[in-house]
C-alpha positions, -999 to +999 in steps of 0.1 A: +952+342-648+912+342-645+892+343-612+874+319-600+837+323-603+815+324-576+783+300-577+754+322-581+726+318-552+692+298-565+674+300-537+643+273-540+612+274-519+587+245-524+552+245-509+538+213-501+504+206-492+471+227-496+488+248-465+519+248-481+507+260-517+487+287-502+519+302-486+537+302-518+504+319-534+507+345-506+553+346-512+546+350-550+522+381-545+554+401-525+573+423-547+605+415-527+602+378-536+610+381-575+644+362-571+631+332-555+627+302-577+591+287-563+571+253-561+539+248-559+532+208-547+502+186-538+478+160-544+451+181-549+444+194-582+418+217-572+446+237-547+470+237-572+444+255-598+443+283-573+481+289-575+494+318-597+526+301-599+540+287-632+559+257-617+532+231-606+530+197-599+498+176-590+512+148-572+510+111-583+480+123-605+478+084-619+472+069-585+454+096-565+433+113-594+439+153-579+418+146-551+438+146-524+456+121-490+424+132-468+447+132-442+466+104-447+505+101-442+513+070-460+493+078-495+513+114-489+546+097-486+539+073-515+525+099-536+557+120-535+575+091-537+562+084-571+576+119-579+610+119-568+624+122-608+609+156-612+616+168-579+657+158-588+650+176-618+631+205-601+660+210-578+687+213-604+712+241-594+696+249-563+720+267-534+694+264-509+659+243-503+633+261-483+602+236-480+573+250-464+538+238-453+515+228-427+522+193-406+492+173-397+477+163-430+485+139-456+507+156-484+531+177-463+536+154-431+544+127-460+560+139-487+582+166-463+605+138-464+611+127-497+622+162-507+645+160-478+657+127-492+660+142-529+681+170-512+704+150-492+709+132-525+721+160-540+739+181-508+713+210-514+712+227-478+677+228-466+655+252-446+618+233-436+598+256-422+565+242-410+536+254-393+522+228-369+482+232-364+461+251-341+443+234-310+410+240-318+422+211-350+425+183-326+448+158-305+449+137-335+460+161-362+486+171-338+499+140-329+505+135-370+527+168-366+548+153-336+555+125-359+561+146-386+590+167-370+608+134-355+606+118-393+624+154-403+648+167-378+675+138-384+670+142-422+673+183-430+697+210-419+674+233-402+635+224-394+620+255-379+585+244-364+561+273-359+530+264-335+497+285-353+486+291-314+510+320-317+489+342-334+462+338-306+484+358-287+482+387-310+444+381-323+411+394-306+384+364-293+360+379-319+388+371-346+367+351-378+389+319-379+391+321-422+410+346-416+435+335-391+444+310-412+450+335-439+469+360-417+489+328-409+497+322-445+509+361-449+533+359-422+548+326-429+553+343-466+571+373-447+589+347-426+601+328-459+615+361-473+633+369-440+649+337-433+660+333-474+678+366-473+702+346-445+715+333-478+723+364-494+739+382-466+774+390-477+779+428-486+779+439-455+772+420-415+774+388-429+751+356-410+756+328-434+739+293-435+768+277-417+762+295-383+724+287-391+732+250-392+754+253-364+729+265-341+697+247-350+719+213-354+720+208-322+683+201-307+649+194-312+639+230-310+607+253-313+608+288-333+586+318-336+594+342-366+589+382-363+590+400-395+586+439-395+588+460-426+585+499-433+591+524-464+607+557-461+570+573-463+561+560-435+584+586-412+616+595-408+631+568-390+615+541-407+639+511-393+628+516-359+591+514-369+603+484-387+618+473-354+581+481-337+566+462-365+586+429-364+579+426-320+543+428-328+544+403-357+516+374-349+542+346-351+565+359-332+544+358-299+560+391-287+591+408-269+594+373-244+599+353-270+633+373-276+634+374-239+636+337-232+653+327-267+684+303-264+695+316-298+686+345-319+692+352-354+683+392-362+685+399-403+681+431-418+676+441-453+668+470-470+679+491-505+710+510-520+699+542-494+702+521-461+725+537-441+751+530-412+729+550-386+697+540-388+713+503-387+730+506-355+699+523-339+679+493-348+704+465-336+712+489-301+672+490-295+666+455-304+699+445-280+680+456-250+647+429-257+673+399-257+683+378-230+719+378-218+727+340-222+710+341-258+735+336-284+726+360-313+736+360-348+732+394-368+733+397-405+725+431-428+724+430-466+708+457-494+694+445-525+678+471-550+647+454-547+641+469-517+648+506-524+632+531-501+624+497-480+636+481-449+628+445-438+641+435-400+637+392-394+641+377-360+642+343-355+641+329-320+650+294-312+644+277-279+661+242-278+643+213-260+659+203-229+653+164-233+656+155-268+690+158-291+690+157-328+712+130-326+690+106-298+662+114-327+686+097-353+699+069-329+658+062-321+654+066-360+678+042-368+674+013-344+642+018-328+651+023-297+656+047-264+698+039-257+691+060-225+659+040-216+672+008-224+675-019-193+708-030-206+736-011-208+772-019-218+806-001-215+830-002-238+857-019-225+833-047-213+836-044-176+812-063-156+776-040-146+770-028-110+747-053-090+721-032-092+714-031-129+692-059-135+684-071-173+646-061-176+622-093-187+600-087-220+565-083-213+557-117-231+523-132-220+501-160-221+477-147-248+444-162-258+436-174-298+406-150-288+382-154-316+399-182-334+396-208-303+369-227-313+381-224-348+396-253-372+435-245-364+458-227-392+485-258-390+518-258-409+542-283-407+527-293-376+523-269-358+495-243-351+500-208-365+472-194-339+493-199-312+522-172-305+558-185-313+575-184-285+549-202-268+548-226-297+583-233-293+584-231-261+615-208-258+620-199-225+633-157-221+669-160-199+672-128-175+706-140-170+703-146-126 
């Protein structure tokens, strides 16, 4: 009787847009990331040229000519949509897809849903680790980023939104802006490596992907990620040191984030020399920073690439109390919020209470504006410059 072969783990990490390509470049520079399949995608040819990894796509070169999308989300969506066959080919045999980039721009915000769609059609689990703009980048980018979140959330398995503003909680006021963006890229690269380890937490304490999805699939959420590393040469208690560095990680936003989290993932990865004593001690200390009502999932893994080295990753999850993923799915599918609709029906069609009244549609007489004194546009005897409901004398029945 032949033993059933276990499908090898192939984690594909895709960086979309200028920010995503920079993050992938940083990730490729980490020696522990050698097992990851990395892909860089951008509509800006100059951005792709600066990336050192072999798998690179200048998206929609035929129409965009490598000049980028200029922050236009529709252009980003179209450009990545034209690359769908190529994307499908690159994701062949992928066990888990991790997508990263900066929401608020054109290529990443418009292109991320294309990757989500391809992954869903191929039944590939997905984790999207997206940064949201600094406040200093303006309201427009933040609004685009929020719309991007709403577009992705109903489709992907896990969406981690990391506010770049978390960096301000740990950086001094005189820290250069350019260096702040660079530090954000480094931290997100480390965070991706930490998150990807969830798929490999099999040989010790198992925190598998189903645990991750079960937590993240409930509500819209805001997340923070802290990553701390330490080598044996750093001191006798490397796990304790890694934990301290994790708590100081810029994208965690301080130990208070762990205390206030609704859910928390804590993953430790080390080499074959990682022993149970230091692991137990590190987790016992970490528990002191966790709120009593937080749901905690712990995972531990060993890998030869981490010889004499340990990494601790914390992912905090704070749920939006107002909006569930199911709400967003309904709103996306039908274009309205059922909870705010003035008309509600019951399953058994019983009469509505008298205090419920159907609202009146906000239809008003609208002037023809600049077309008022021009020649009417007539078709079959009707003036098309006049709104249809007025032209056809439609009366709104309020049901009274």
